[in-house]
RODO-2510 file (C-alpha; in nm, 4 decimals, decimal comma):
residues 150
     n   res          X          Y          Z
     1     x    -1,5170    -0,3148    -2,1167
     2     x    -1,2440    -0,0581    -2,0633
     3     x    -0,8787    -0,0501    -1,9693
     4     x    -0,9330    -0,0134    -1,5952
     5     x    -1,2089    -0,2722    -1,5617
     6     x    -1,0135    -0,5241    -1,7709
     7     x    -0,7123    -0,4662    -1,5481
     8     x    -0,9187    -0,5006    -1,2280
     9     x    -1,0599    -0,8346    -1,3469
    10     x    -0,7129    -0,9632    -1,4385
    11     x    -0,5754    -0,8423    -1,1048
    12     x    -0,8588    -1,0181    -0,9233
    13     x    -0,7819    -1,3457    -1,1018
    14     x    -0,4101    -1,3226    -1,0244
    15     x    -0,4676    -1,2488    -0,6537
    16     x    -0,7295    -1,5274    -0,6301
    17     x    -0,4521    -1,7678    -0,7285
    18     x    -0,2422    -1,6867    -0,4218
    19     x    -0,2279    -1,9676    -0,1687
    20     x    -0,3903    -1,8671     0,1612
    21     x    -0,6315    -1,6190     0,0025
    22     x    -0,9818    -1,7549    -0,0582
    23     x    -1,0996    -1,6769    -0,4105
    24     x    -1,4349    -1,5493    -0,2738
    25     x    -1,2431    -1,3039    -0,0563
    26     x    -1,0990    -1,1097    -0,3512
    27     x    -1,3558    -0,8581    -0,4747
    28     x    -1,3849    -0,5423    -0,6818
    29     x    -1,5380    -0,2380    -0,5075
    30     x    -1,7341    -0,4525    -0,2620
    31     x    -1,6761    -0,3508     0,0989
    32     x    -1,9639    -0,5806     0,2016
    33     x    -1,7036    -0,8568     0,1915
    34     x    -1,6297    -0,7544     0,5541
    35     x    -1,9655    -0,9063     0,6479
    36     x    -1,8620    -1,2549     0,5371
    37     x    -1,7382    -1,5191     0,7762
    38     x    -1,4174    -1,4230     0,9526
    39     x    -1,2869    -1,7627     0,8376
    40     x    -1,2562    -1,6142     0,4854
    41     x    -0,9988    -1,3554     0,6023
    42     x    -0,7790    -1,2098     0,4646
    43     x    -0,9976    -1,0080     0,2287
    44     x    -0,8646    -0,8144    -0,0683
    45     x    -1,0712    -0,5290    -0,2107
    46     x    -0,9632    -0,3961    -0,5485
    47     x    -1,1025    -0,0452    -0,5771
    48     x    -1,1611     0,1951    -0,8641
    49     x    -0,8592     0,4113    -0,9447
    50     x    -0,8264     0,7402    -0,7609
    51     x    -0,5693     0,8693    -1,0104
    52     x    -0,6395     0,8266    -1,3807
    53     x    -0,4586     1,0069    -1,6625
    54     x    -0,4807     0,9658    -2,0378
    55     x    -0,2211     1,1445    -2,2483
    56     x    -0,2247     1,1991    -2,6247
    57     x     0,1235     1,3370    -2,6864
    58     x     0,1187     1,2517    -3,0528
    59     x    -0,1058     1,0898    -3,3084
    60     x     0,0845     0,7629    -3,2806
    61     x     0,0083     0,6479    -2,9261
    62     x    -0,2009     0,7071    -2,6188
    63     x    -0,0592     0,6556    -2,2710
    64     x    -0,3008     0,5721    -1,9922
    65     x    -0,1776     0,5764    -1,6332
    66     x    -0,3903     0,4838    -1,3347
    67     x    -0,3367     0,3911    -0,9720
    68     x    -0,5547     0,1081    -0,8450
    69     x    -0,6008     0,0850    -0,4666
    70     x    -0,5767    -0,2652    -0,3224
    71     x    -0,7081    -0,2873     0,0344
    72     x    -0,6040    -0,5802     0,2533
    73     x    -0,8290    -0,6648     0,5497
    74     x    -0,7152    -0,9177     0,8085
    75     x    -0,9510    -1,0359     1,0806
    76     x    -0,8162    -0,9386     1,4220
    77     x    -0,7394    -1,2424     1,6387
    78     x    -0,4637    -1,0794     1,8424
    79     x    -0,2040    -0,8131     1,7706
    80     x     0,0835    -1,0443     1,6771
    81     x    -0,1281    -1,2816     1,4698
    82     x    -0,3058    -1,0008     1,2815
    83     x     0,0123    -0,8060     1,2048
    84     x     0,1987    -1,1235     1,1020
    85     x    -0,0895    -1,2202     0,8717
    86     x    -0,0952    -0,8671     0,7246
    87     x     0,2785    -0,8796     0,6575
    88     x     0,2576    -1,2235     0,4967
    89     x    -0,0488    -1,1387     0,2845
    90     x     0,1048    -0,8103     0,1688
    91     x     0,4289    -0,9895     0,0793
    92     x     0,2437    -1,2586    -0,1167
    93     x     0,0472    -0,9987    -0,3150
    94     x     0,3511    -0,7809    -0,3935
    95     x     0,5655    -1,0839    -0,4837
    96     x     0,2934    -1,2264    -0,7094
    97     x     0,2396    -0,8932    -0,8860
    98     x     0,6144    -0,8452    -0,9363
    99     x     0,6150    -1,1806    -1,1181
   100     x     0,3032    -1,0940    -1,3235
   101     x     0,3569    -0,7296    -1,4209
   102     x     0,1666    -0,7457    -1,7522
   103     x    -0,2109    -0,7902    -1,7595
   104     x    -0,4372    -0,7228    -2,0583
   105     x    -0,1728    -0,5091    -2,2246
   106     x    -0,1203    -0,2941    -1,9157
   107     x     0,1965    -0,3035    -1,7104
   108     x     0,2371    -0,2681    -1,3346
   109     x     0,5105    -0,0106    -1,2792
   110     x     0,5092    -0,0158    -0,8978
   111     x     0,3213    -0,1346    -0,5917
   112     x     0,3396     0,0908    -0,2840
   113     x     0,1686     0,1104     0,0503
   114     x    -0,0272     0,4311     0,0985
   115     x    -0,0121     0,4486     0,4740
   116     x     0,0323     0,2653     0,7941
   117     x    -0,1660    -0,0373     0,9050
   118     x    -0,4891     0,0815     1,0641
   119     x    -0,7492    -0,0763     1,2894
   120     x    -1,1128    -0,1033     1,1807
   121     x    -1,3736    -0,1300     1,4540
   122     x    -1,7280    -0,2572     1,4535
   123     x    -1,9776     0,0068     1,3386
   124     x    -2,1733    -0,0701     1,6568
   125     x    -1,8975     0,0674     1,8799
   126     x    -1,9180     0,4364     1,9636
   127     x    -1,6174     0,6694     1,9540
   128     x    -1,6176     0,6639     2,3355
   129     x    -1,5855     0,2846     2,3399
   130     x    -1,3032     0,2485     2,0892
   131     x    -1,0251     0,3005     2,3443
   132     x    -1,1660     0,0032     2,5412
   133     x    -1,2285    -0,2205     2,2387
   134     x    -1,0319    -0,4426     2,0064
   135     x    -1,0635    -0,3961     1,6312
   136     x    -1,2506    -0,6330     1,3992
   137     x    -0,9838    -0,5962     1,1317
   138     x    -0,6436    -0,4517     1,0626
   139     x    -0,6134    -0,2971     0,7183
   140     x    -0,3591    -0,1508     0,4823
   141     x    -0,3986    -0,0028     0,1371
   142     x    -0,1556    -0,0693    -0,1439
   143     x    -0,1406     0,1350    -0,4633
   144     x    -0,0802    -0,0458    -0,7889
   145     x     0,0622     0,1975    -1,0461
   146     x    -0,0380     0,0845    -1,3951
   147     x     0,0552     0,2121    -1,7409
   148     x    -0,0841     0,1118    -2,0783
   149     x     0,0524     0,2477    -2,4056
   150     x    -0,1583     0,2038    -2,7185
***
């Protein structure tokens, strides 16, 4: 399949095993998951790597480094509830990955957030209406830094 795809599938399986995250809510590159029932929240979208490097420093080994974005989406039910759920889901993912750093021969070197928690609004709300509306989701992206040496 390929290093990245193998890693994404392993990552998906590991995150699906986390209590409180529905296995159908953990997907690879499928933003349509937002259209599922809000009861399935939180959603976790494992995306294709934005950073991908392969280095052949010598004839003995190849080092592949990639950064896989993991997007957490929590259905908005109120500010406190949504932010608490985001914090708890993020903690569970980071804790689980820190205890499972090796997947398919690749090793997780770090997990970082790539920005603040943001609000996602319905696509049916215009820019003028956003200041009077509540979001559908709160979201944060994590970056999973992965290295594989062959």
